[in-house]
N, C-alpha and C positions, 0 to 999 in steps of 0.2 A: 371375440373378449367377453368373455363371461363376468359375471356378477363379481365371482372368486378374486379374478385377475385383477378387476379395479379397486376393490375390496385390501387386496394384498400390495397393490403400488400405492394406496393413501394410506395405510397403517404401518407399512414397512421401508417407503423409501427414503433412505437419508440422504438422497441428493435436494430431495424438499427442504428435509431439516436442517442440511449444511446452507444451506442460500436463504434460508429466513433467519438464522441467524449470525450469519455473513454479512447480511441486509441490516440487521438490526444494529449490530455492532458499529459498520459504519454510518449509521445513521448517527451513532452519541459523537463521533470523531467531528463527521462531517457538519454536523449541528453546531459544534466547541468551534469549531476552525474559521467558521462560514465569515465572521467580521473579517478575518485577514485576509479571505480571497483566494481561500487554498483548500484542497479537497484533503482527506485521508493520505487517496493515494499518492498525491503532488509532495505531501511532507515526507513522506516514504521515500518517493524517486531521490528529493534533495537529501535526507539524509545516509539512502546508500552513496548516491555521488561525495558525499562529505567523506562516508566510509573506506571507498574504496577508493577513490581519488580519481583523478581525470583517467578516462576511459571511452571507449566506443559505448556509444548507447544500447548497444548488442549487448555488452556484458548486465549493465543496470537491468534490464531483459531477464536475463539470468537469472541474478541476483535474488530479483523478487518474481520471478517465474511469470513474467507480463510477455504478452503478444507486442510484437514488433510496433505494430498503429497504435497499441495502448502507450507507449513506452512514447513515440515520432510525437502522438498527441499532448500529452501533457511537457512533453521538452518542449515541447512549441513555445507551449506556455512560462512556462520559465523561464524560456531564453526573452521574451518579449518583455520581460518584469527585470530581467537582468540580476535573477535569482543563479543564473548557471550561465557561463559562457560557452563558444565552441570555439575549439583551440583549433582545429581542422575544419575541413569541407570541400567539397569537387562537386562536381555534375550531378552525383548520385544522390548527395544531403551530407550533412554534417556527419564526420569522421571521428571525431574525439571530445567531449564538451568536459566539463569541469567548477566546481560550484564556485561561486565567487562570495566576496566580502561580500556583498547585501545579502546573496543568500544563507550566509551564516547569520548575519544578524537577523534574517527571518524567520528561522528555524528559533532562536531564543525568544523571539518575541509571541512565537505559538506556544514554546511550551508549558506558561500557566494552564491556557485550555487541551494541549496537548494533554499534561496531566490529569487534570479533571476527568476528561472521556475516557483514558484508562483506570480512574479509578472506580469509572461507572460500568465498565464490560466488563471491572475484575465482579464486581458485585451481581451484572443482571448474569456471569459465566457461574460466579461460586468459586471457593476452591478447587474444585476437583474438575471442573471446566475449565478454567483456566492450565490446570498441568493437562489436563486431556489436550487441548489446543495445541501446549508446546511440546507435548510427546509427540504428536502427529507431524505438526511444522519440522522438527528436529528429523523425525522420519525421513521428512522429505527433502532433504538436505537444507532446512535452513537453519542459520544459526542460532545457536542458543542462547536464553535469556541473559539477561545479564551483565 
């Protein structure tokens, strides 16, 4: 590896920049939601479940493009708090989950802090950055904003 290879990675790597932005934005939301005992990943899982309705955990993974282990870890916490319920399960695990009434109440309770973090993220990214994020996510199959 030459010095020019190192310089190229340091100066041009998109992955490091995307990860930096992701950590900064996630930190805004997680900081705002912390007093509720939730992370932004968990809030998005609750919201996705509320949107798609009762479904297998794998569908949530597909909707949010998350690995099975990430969905499972977060679902277990949400199940333990009663915000999600297992509608069916077997020896292999939970087959179908649904958002509970308590889960809907929890979503409603975090909205002021979520909205505050949303405004902070929009300020951090700027109008052009927000549009770029929306366009890239849309191109990857994530539902459009609005």
